[in-house]
Backbone as CSV, one residue per row, in Angstrom:
resi,resn,N_x,N_y,N_z,CA_x,CA_y,CA_z,C_x,C_y,C_z
1,UNK,32.253,-47.756,-24.918,33.234,-46.344,-24.883,33.687,-45.627,-26.567
2,UNK,34.503,-44.549,-25.827,33.974,-43.858,-27.455,35.586,-43.927,-27.920
3,UNK,35.790,-44.031,-29.400,37.113,-44.527,-29.795,37.283,-42.799,-30.102
4,UNK,36.418,-41.847,-29.845,37.779,-40.294,-29.987,38.541,-39.620,-28.907
5,UNK,39.743,-39.749,-29.642,40.677,-38.738,-28.959,40.638,-38.615,-27.640
6,UNK,41.719,-38.468,-26.826,41.593,-38.055,-25.219,41.376,-36.317,-25.778
7,UNK,42.304,-36.189,-26.432,42.722,-34.822,-26.841,41.078,-33.851,-27.400
8,UNK,41.042,-34.512,-28.016,39.368,-34.268,-28.762,38.268,-33.887,-27.782
9,UNK,38.083,-34.843,-26.504,37.116,-35.041,-25.824,37.665,-33.688,-25.178
10,UNK,38.879,-33.587,-24.540,38.765,-32.030,-23.822,38.674,-30.932,-24.361
11,UNK,38.883,-30.688,-25.835,38.493,-29.724,-26.420,37.036,-29.261,-26.978
12,UNK,36.404,-30.539,-27.331,34.744,-30.428,-26.677,34.234,-29.649,-25.107
13,UNK,34.868,-30.942,-23.993,34.739,-30.261,-23.047,34.845,-28.216,-22.961
14,UNK,35.937,-28.370,-23.516,36.455,-27.087,-23.051,35.824,-25.425,-24.074
15,UNK,35.129,-26.096,-25.151,34.632,-25.397,-25.829,32.762,-25.666,-25.730
16,UNK,32.180,-26.101,-24.486,30.982,-25.832,-24.276,30.623,-24.240,-23.219
17,UNK,29.345,-24.326,-23.544,29.081,-23.067,-22.747,28.939,-23.881,-21.470
18,UNK,29.734,-22.992,-20.148,29.337,-23.110,-19.328,27.610,-22.774,-18.673
19,UNK,27.188,-23.617,-17.974,25.820,-23.381,-17.672,25.586,-22.257,-16.650
20,UNK,24.833,-21.259,-16.380,24.822,-20.026,-16.156,24.644,-20.280,-14.094
21,UNK,25.354,-20.112,-13.584,25.042,-20.465,-11.784,23.724,-20.467,-11.628
22,UNK,23.530,-20.828,-10.733,22.069,-20.679,-9.907,22.037,-19.730,-9.176
23,UNK,20.799,-18.894,-8.963,20.770,-17.761,-8.530,20.202,-18.185,-6.779
24,UNK,20.920,-17.127,-6.449,20.657,-17.467,-4.796,19.907,-16.193,-4.401
25,UNK,19.311,-16.194,-3.478,17.975,-15.896,-2.849,19.349,-15.098,-1.906
26,UNK,18.772,-13.921,-1.845,19.694,-12.497,-1.095,19.236,-13.062,0.496
27,UNK,20.620,-12.597,0.768,20.822,-12.991,2.408,19.668,-12.700,3.248
28,UNK,19.128,-11.383,3.224,17.948,-10.344,3.856,16.706,-11.356,3.509
29,UNK,16.769,-12.287,2.227,15.168,-13.198,2.357,15.361,-14.310,4.035
30,UNK,16.469,-14.664,4.301,16.448,-15.816,5.260,17.295,-15.477,6.371
31,UNK,16.672,-16.183,7.958,17.791,-16.158,8.851,18.683,-16.539,8.770
32,UNK,19.167,-16.469,10.332,20.365,-17.299,10.522,20.378,-18.918,10.254
33,UNK,19.275,-19.235,10.130,19.062,-20.961,10.365,18.661,-21.765,9.051
34,UNK,17.756,-19.989,8.186,18.414,-20.625,6.656,17.025,-20.592,6.034
35,UNK,15.736,-20.020,6.832,14.460,-20.215,6.921,13.878,-18.828,6.473
36,UNK,13.259,-18.824,5.806,12.967,-17.430,4.970,12.159,-16.447,6.360
37,UNK,12.737,-15.084,5.906,12.156,-13.964,7.449,11.051,-14.104,7.425
38,UNK,10.607,-13.751,8.526,9.293,-13.549,9.449,8.399,-12.249,8.083
39,UNK,9.008,-11.807,7.878,8.127,-10.619,7.265,7.806,-11.448,6.200
40,UNK,8.807,-11.642,5.069,8.116,-12.920,3.762,7.033,-13.909,4.140
41,UNK,7.432,-14.738,5.181,6.839,-15.488,5.670,5.263,-15.507,5.793
42,UNK,4.944,-13.917,6.758,3.877,-13.852,7.014,2.930,-13.221,6.193
43,UNK,3.573,-12.799,4.890,2.614,-12.021,3.812,1.574,-12.542,3.624
44,UNK,1.619,-14.433,2.940,0.304,-14.671,1.945,-0.282,-14.651,3.846
45,UNK,-0.274,-14.666,4.725,-0.847,-15.596,6.153,-1.858,-14.525,6.233
46,UNK,-1.097,-12.642,5.997,-1.709,-11.603,5.854,-2.819,-11.602,5.220
47,UNK,-2.440,-11.955,3.630,-3.373,-12.171,2.400,-5.117,-12.533,2.889
48,UNK,-4.306,-13.928,3.427,-5.596,-14.737,3.555,-6.258,-14.444,4.698
49,UNK,-5.490,-13.730,6.078,-6.469,-13.097,6.877,-7.151,-11.923,6.608
50,UNK,-6.779,-11.733,5.946,-7.555,-10.255,5.272,-8.770,-10.683,4.540
51,UNK,-8.949,-12.410,3.400,-9.873,-12.381,2.767,-11.207,-12.682,3.562
52,UNK,-10.154,-13.397,4.451,-11.343,-14.238,5.884,-11.923,-13.282,6.328
53,UNK,-11.667,-11.883,7.196,-12.103,-11.134,7.871,-13.427,-10.231,6.996
54,UNK,-12.827,-10.195,5.598,-13.644,-9.604,4.350,-15.321,-9.663,4.286
55,UNK,-15.791,-10.865,4.415,-17.130,-11.170,4.468,-17.746,-10.805,5.670
56,UNK,-16.926,-10.402,6.728,-17.680,-10.213,8.299,-17.609,-8.658,8.257
57,UNK,-16.578,-8.408,7.802,-16.514,-6.406,7.890,-17.525,-6.069,7.006
58,UNK,-17.800,-6.599,5.409,-18.574,-6.390,4.469,-20.275,-6.659,5.276
59,UNK,-20.557,-7.519,6.143,-22.046,-7.739,6.818,-22.273,-6.552,7.857
60,UNK,-21.187,-6.313,8.375,-20.754,-4.860,9.536,-21.331,-3.394,8.957
61,UNK,-20.798,-3.198,7.621,-20.497,-2.245,6.768,-21.800,-1.893,6.300
62,UNK,-22.739,-2.933,5.757,-24.045,-3.073,5.341,-24.921,-2.550,6.152
63,UNK,-24.777,-3.255,7.441,-25.795,-3.156,8.479,-25.498,-1.278,9.122
64,UNK,-24.888,-0.984,9.353,-23.940,0.588,9.704,-24.816,1.013,8.488
65,UNK,-24.787,1.545,7.208,-24.740,1.976,6.437,-26.430,1.861,6.178
66,UNK,-27.156,1.091,6.731,-28.593,0.524,6.312,-29.467,1.150,7.369
67,UNK,-28.284,1.284,8.873,-29.149,2.482,9.882,-28.792,3.689,9.718
68,UNK,-27.838,3.915,9.320,-27.782,5.564,9.461,-28.619,5.823,7.979
69,UNK,-28.754,5.197,7.014,-29.691,5.392,6.022,-31.196,5.338,6.533
70,UNK,-31.430,5.008,7.331,-33.021,4.701,7.515,-33.416,5.894,9.164
71,UNK,-32.164,6.125,9.765,-31.440,7.067,10.375,-32.227,8.660,9.832
72,UNK,-31.399,8.920,8.870,-31.368,10.203,7.954,-32.713,10.086,7.297
73,UNK,-33.152,8.584,6.645,-34.706,9.363,6.058,-35.665,9.706,7.204
74,UNK,-35.635,8.802,8.176,-36.615,9.203,9.616,-36.820,10.791,9.880
75,UNK,-35.497,10.768,10.276,-34.881,12.412,10.536,-35.858,13.659,9.413
76,UNK,-35.493,13.348,8.392,-35.852,14.201,7.320,-37.170,14.559,7.149
77,UNK,-38.049,12.715,6.950,-39.385,12.741,6.874,-39.941,13.921,8.229
78,UNK,-39.886,13.534,9.472,-40.150,14.627,10.566,-40.068,16.057,10.504
79,UNK,-38.893,15.857,9.956,-38.626,17.325,9.498,-39.436,18.210,8.303
80,UNK,-40.172,17.258,7.456,-40.878,17.482,6.287,-42.067,17.662,7.147
81,UNK,-42.343,16.562,7.739,-44.174,16.804,8.638,-44.424,17.801,9.100
82,UNK,-43.564,18.449,9.705,-43.531,19.338,10.920,-43.684,21.024,9.877
83,UNK,-43.634,21.011,8.548,-43.483,22.200,7.757,-43.024,22.938,8.502
84,UNK,-41.709,23.354,7.375,-40.386,24.127,8.073,-40.658,24.676,6.783
85,UNK,-39.140,25.890,6.714,-39.018,26.679,5.940,-38.873,25.683,4.662
86,UNK,-38.926,26.799,3.802,-38.845,26.118,2.245,-37.843,25.592,2.180
87,UNK,-36.625,26.602,2.392,-35.167,25.823,2.424,-34.352,24.544,3.491
88,UNK,-35.155,24.347,3.815,-35.041,22.832,5.136,-35.914,21.968,4.304
89,UNK,-37.309,22.162,3.947,-37.817,21.189,3.597,-36.812,20.777,2.151
90,UNK,-36.603,21.147,1.516,-36.081,20.876,0.121,-34.720,20.323,0.677
91,UNK,-34.086,20.613,1.465,-32.434,20.137,1.961,-33.500,18.380,2.604
92,UNK,-34.381,18.875,3.141,-34.995,17.508,4.079,-35.473,16.219,3.222
93,UNK,-35.942,17.014,1.048,-36.156,15.859,0.130,-34.705,15.535,-0.229
94,UNK,-34.064,16.260,0.046,-32.516,15.804,-0.457,-31.858,14.526,-0.226
95,UNK,-32.207,15.146,1.032,-31.473,13.629,2.331,-31.831,12.507,2.559
96,UNK,-33.908,12.571,2.239,-34.319,11.758,2.518,-33.770,10.517,0.719
97,UNK,-33.859,11.522,-0.360,-33.049,10.799,-1.480,-31.595,9.673,-1.144
98,UNK,-30.832,11.153,-0.627,-29.553,10.150,-0.541,-29.922,9.090,0.474
99,UNK,-30.515,9.160,1.471,-30.479,8.162,2.653,-31.712,6.422,1.629
100,UNK,-31.986,7.560,0.655,-33.000,6.075,-0.026,-32.150,5.242,-0.921
101,UNK,-31.018,6.528,-1.976,-29.710,5.765,-2.332,-29.081,4.953,-1.876
102,UNK,-28.528,4.977,-0.400,-28.155,4.226,0.616,-28.461,3.054,0.641
103,UNK,-29.769,2.981,0.779,-30.440,1.640,1.081,-30.920,0.793,-0.290
104,UNK,-30.999,1.555,-1.039,-30.816,0.693,-2.555,-29.961,-0.199,-2.910
105,UNK,-28.331,0.898,-2.318,-26.917,0.139,-2.705,-26.951,-1.088,-1.927
106,UNK,-27.546,-1.113,-0.492,-27.181,-2.023,0.415,-28.124,-3.465,0.344
107,UNK,-29.168,-2.985,-0.402,-30.093,-3.910,-0.313,-29.556,-5.437,-1.129
108,UNK,-28.650,-5.181,-1.879,-27.991,-5.911,-3.037,-29.078,-6.314,-3.972
109,UNK,-30.204,-6.203,-4.429,-31.033,-6.650,-5.412,-30.363,-6.640,-6.916
110,UNK,-30.402,-7.292,-8.124,-29.635,-7.246,-9.079,-29.652,-6.120,-9.788
111,UNK,-30.861,-5.562,-9.582,-31.909,-4.867,-11.160,-31.124,-3.348,-10.585
112,UNK,-31.381,-3.222,-9.130,-30.966,-2.008,-9.061,-28.981,-2.049,-8.442
113,UNK,-28.507,-3.245,-8.089,-27.302,-2.931,-7.976,-26.319,-2.475,-9.296
114,UNK,-27.143,-2.896,-10.322,-26.633,-2.460,-11.913,-26.688,-1.201,-12.335
115,UNK,-27.713,-1.063,-12.164,-28.129,0.111,-11.974,-27.908,1.716,-11.361
116,UNK,-27.360,1.071,-9.860,-26.202,2.195,-8.726,-25.075,2.085,-9.231
117,UNK,-24.473,0.439,-9.458,-23.080,0.878,-10.174,-22.726,1.778,-11.600
118,UNK,-24.123,2.352,-12.121,-23.740,2.719,-13.463,-24.152,3.597,-13.641
119,UNK,-24.846,4.368,-12.367,-25.211,6.140,-12.253,-24.417,6.643,-11.354
120,UNK,-24.146,5.582,-10.355,-23.758,5.761,-8.783,-22.252,5.777,-8.126
121,UNK,-21.070,5.213,-9.524,-20.041,4.600,-8.977,-19.438,5.393,-7.859
122,UNK,-19.397,6.439,-7.801,-18.674,6.633,-6.880,-18.822,6.532,-5.325
123,UNK,-19.975,5.802,-5.452,-20.307,4.904,-3.969,-19.770,4.017,-3.441
124,UNK,-18.623,3.282,-5.049,-17.384,2.328,-4.719,-16.173,2.789,-4.366
125,UNK,-15.908,4.438,-4.453,-14.544,5.072,-4.347,-14.729,5.579,-2.635
126,UNK,-13.775,5.272,-2.092,-13.498,5.621,-0.855,-13.350,7.045,-0.506
127,UNK,-12.953,7.807,-0.931,-13.004,9.044,-1.158,-14.325,10.044,-1.320
128,UNK,-14.657,9.665,-2.251,-16.033,10.297,-3.086,-17.050,9.676,-2.083
129,UNK,-17.413,8.617,-1.374,-18.422,8.157,-0.697,-17.979,9.179,0.725
130,UNK,-16.606,9.298,1.036,-16.780,9.899,2.677,-17.418,11.413,2.211
131,UNK,-17.119,11.992,1.282,-17.479,13.179,0.629,-18.982,12.864,1.007
132,UNK,-19.304,12.482,0.294,-20.858,12.204,0.459,-21.272,11.978,1.154
133,UNK,-21.293,10.708,2.381,-21.530,11.154,3.867,-21.438,12.330,4.659
134,UNK,-20.230,12.845,4.145,-20.191,14.436,4.880,-21.091,15.649,4.513
135,UNK,-21.472,15.677,3.130,-22.592,16.037,2.031,-23.775,16.011,3.383
136,UNK,-24.200,14.949,3.462,-25.525,14.155,4.228,-25.259,14.704,5.303
137,UNK,-24.117,14.321,6.160,-24.157,14.951,7.676,-24.017,16.656,7.765
138,UNK,-23.769,17.260,6.733,-23.997,19.042,6.382,-25.612,19.122,6.206
139,UNK,-26.396,18.673,5.689,-27.896,18.961,5.885,-28.505,18.355,6.936
140,UNK,-28.446,17.636,7.406,-28.929,16.893,8.352,-28.568,17.699,9.983
141,UNK,-27.167,17.948,9.668,-26.563,19.406,11.211,-27.645,20.904,10.848
142,UNK,-27.945,21.253,9.759,-28.656,22.248,9.241,-30.030,22.356,9.818
143,UNK,-30.915,21.003,9.893,-32.120,21.266,10.530,-32.349,21.736,12.080
144,UNK,-30.598,21.696,12.347,-30.952,22.730,14.118,-31.818,21.784,14.988
145,UNK,-31.791,20.924,14.657,-32.547,19.989,16.312,-31.657,18.880,16.499
146,UNK,-32.147,18.486,17.793,-31.021,17.172,18.699,-30.855,16.054,17.894
147,UNK,-32.152,15.861,16.589,-32.684,14.644,16.292,-31.234,14.515,15.462
148,UNK,-31.141,15.831,14.474,-29.716,15.729,13.163,-28.992,15.724,13.499
149,UNK,-28.634,16.580,15.050,-26.859,16.565,15.111,-26.547,14.773,15.744
150,UNK,-27.231,14.196,16.325,-27.342,13.064,16.475,-26.837,12.017,14.986
151,UNK,-27.774,12.027,14.132,-27.769,11.631,12.751,-26.402,12.229,12.109
152,UNK,-26.023,13.718,12.355,-24.613,13.674,11.811,-23.845,12.823,12.264
153,UNK,-23.661,13.098,13.708,-22.314,12.107,14.325,-22.562,11.214,13.603
154,UNK,-23.703,10.092,13.566,-23.684,9.128,13.297,-23.291,8.238,12.136
155,UNK,-23.667,9.671,11.063,-23.027,9.565,9.837,-21.507,10.001,9.567
156,UNK,-20.703,10.683,10.192,-19.091,10.816,10.465,-18.832,9.357,11.131
157,UNK,-18.912,8.679,11.658,-18.584,7.429,12.300,-18.524,7.116,11.173
158,UNK,-19.893,6.710,10.604,-20.172,5.197,9.578,-19.469,5.680,8.270
159,UNK,-19.181,7.417,8.407,-18.236,7.596,6.476,-16.451,6.992,7.245
160,UNK,-16.348,7.469,8.023,-14.723,7.273,8.861,-14.894,5.223,8.363
161,UNK,-15.988,4.980,9.264,-15.215,3.142,8.867,-15.691,2.608,7.663
162,UNK,-16.623,3.065,6.617,-16.700,3.509,5.219,-15.208,3.338,4.543
163,UNK,-14.479,4.088,4.728,-13.628,4.870,4.128,-12.691,3.558,4.667
164,UNK,-12.060,3.642,6.135,-11.378,2.124,6.237,-11.021,0.965,5.767
165,UNK,-12.629,0.430,5.588,-13.260,-0.576,4.628,-12.476,-0.680,3.409
166,UNK,-12.806,0.826,2.544,-13.272,0.316,1.086,-11.097,0.395,1.239
167,UNK,-10.180,1.123,1.835,-9.240,1.627,1.869,-7.939,0.429,2.552
168,UNK,-8.325,-0.459,3.258,-8.229,-1.694,4.237,-8.150,-2.790,2.995
169,UNK,-9.247,-3.202,2.578,-9.897,-4.352,1.687,-9.729,-3.942,0.203
170,UNK,-8.710,-3.806,-0.820,-9.336,-3.197,-2.078,-10.074,-4.362,-2.793
171,UNK,-10.234,-5.425,-2.026,-10.707,-6.304,-3.211,-12.303,-6.186,-2.641
172,UNK,-12.555,-5.081,-2.150,-13.774,-4.902,-1.602,-15.183,-5.304,-2.318
173,UNK,-15.077,-4.414,-3.534,-16.208,-4.929,-4.560,-15.846,-6.149,-5.314
174,UNK,-14.795,-6.097,-5.631,-15.411,-7.890,-5.922,-16.120,-8.996,-5.174
175,UNK,-15.025,-8.966,-4.096,-16.012,-9.959,-2.581,-17.816,-9.642,-2.225
176,UNK,-17.676,-8.003,-2.602,-19.334,-7.775,-2.210,-19.820,-7.858,-3.666
177,UNK,-19.582,-8.501,-4.835,-20.206,-8.561,-6.352,-20.395,-10.239,-5.812
178,UNK,-19.401,-10.589,-5.626,-19.666,-12.164,-5.022,-20.230,-12.548,-4.327
179,UNK,-20.580,-11.992,-2.706,-21.546,-11.979,-2.086,-23.442,-11.468,-2.322
180,UNK,-23.302,-10.880,-3.453,-24.469,-10.512,-3.750,-25.040,-11.677,-5.041
181,UNK,-24.114,-11.889,-5.420,-24.417,-13.253,-6.691,-24.739,-14.463,-5.872
182,UNK,-24.538,-14.479,-5.145,-24.374,-15.887,-3.799,-26.448,-15.408,-3.436
183,UNK,-26.449,-14.271,-3.113,-27.881,-14.497,-2.312,-29.045,-14.624,-3.260
184,UNK,-28.225,-13.875,-4.213,-29.557,-13.893,-5.943,-29.105,-15.173,-6.224
185,UNK,-28.739,-16.330,-6.133,-28.819,-17.601,-6.475,-29.807,-17.967,-5.230
186,UNK,-29.707,-17.790,-4.390,-30.293,-18.293,-3.236,-31.930,-17.778,-3.267
187,UNK,-32.190,-16.629,-3.466,-33.617,-15.841,-3.518,-34.330,-16.617,-5.024
188,UNK,-33.180,-17.254,-5.783,-34.169,-17.742,-6.672,-34.138,-19.123,-6.885
189,UNK,-33.505,-19.709,-6.104,-33.858,-21.149,-5.779,-35.139,-21.209,-4.651
190,UNK,-35.464,-20.007,-4.407,-35.989,-20.364,-3.188,-37.436,-20.334,-4.096
191,UNK,-37.237,-18.909,-4.744,-38.702,-18.729,-5.331,-38.783,-19.953,-6.680
192,UNK,-37.796,-20.907,-7.265,-38.388,-21.832,-7.900,-38.715,-22.907,-7.380
193,UNK,-38.330,-22.843,-5.671,-38.456,-24.248,-5.112,-40.504,-23.801,-4.803
194,UNK,-40.809,-22.472,-4.429,-42.608,-21.843,-4.218,-43.434,-22.861,-4.960
195,UNK,-42.539,-21.949,-6.015,-43.241,-21.879,-7.897,-43.736,-23.345,-7.809
196,UNK,-42.947,-24.151,-7.809,-42.803,-25.660,-8.022,-43.989,-26.465,-6.847
197,UNK,-43.944,-26.005,-5.914,-44.498,-26.205,-4.762,-46.229,-26.173,-4.829
198,UNK,-46.421,-24.761,-5.142,-47.678,-24.278,-5.828,-48.491,-24.829,-6.840
199,UNK,-47.427,-25.158,-7.982,-48.082,-26.173,-9.270,-48.286,-26.973,-8.708
200,UNK,-47.893,-27.983,-7.738,-48.198,-29.411,-7.459,-49.023,-28.975,-6.332
201,UNK,-49.353,-28.429,-5.949,-49.954,-28.127,-4.857,-51.457,-27.686,-6.103
202,UNK,-51.303,-26.797,-6.924,-52.418,-26.532,-7.819,-52.893,-27.800,-8.759
203,UNK,-51.986,-28.797,-9.345,-52.851,-29.506,-9.884,-53.145,-31.293,-9.235
204,UNK,-52.521,-30.869,-7.670,-53.274,-31.848,-7.292,-54.480,-31.531,-6.884
205,UNK,-55.461,-30.651,-6.472,-56.526,-29.816,-6.170,-57.205,-30.364,-7.765
């Protein structure tokens, strides 16, 4: 027991700084049962769902881009072989280079990926990529043939899909780089395994 007088203990208790009241969450964050509101509870689940869907969306996007790029190059090369006017021939060369750029972007080869990211960074921007696809579509439309018009429609559809993915998934670029690095590791492991197998084979021979 303390030997201090009771009035001194009361004075010490009166001079003590009261503890701040614990902050209580706003009533809007809870429903009548005291549990968090559905909107706040579903936010983390929505983020997890986005991260789960993103790899499959990237795969679909890559296949669509590769397909439309191959169609652009095929259409342009066929036009160049047919010996068109000089203006159409120049447009075909430009479209072929554009399709080749898209193919290089989607192949995910390490040395090409770094070079494209440095020199053609607009392909990772939703608006810039959409305008680039529209530009290629206007070029293929200018060919004046049915194949060119079909390729233009495909370019428009893929451009809209790319814009949706880039806007819907802000972490697209980080996830894409992660997938590319995993592919690089698998390729390097496969090459290393093949080199070891050839070395053992040549040594045993």
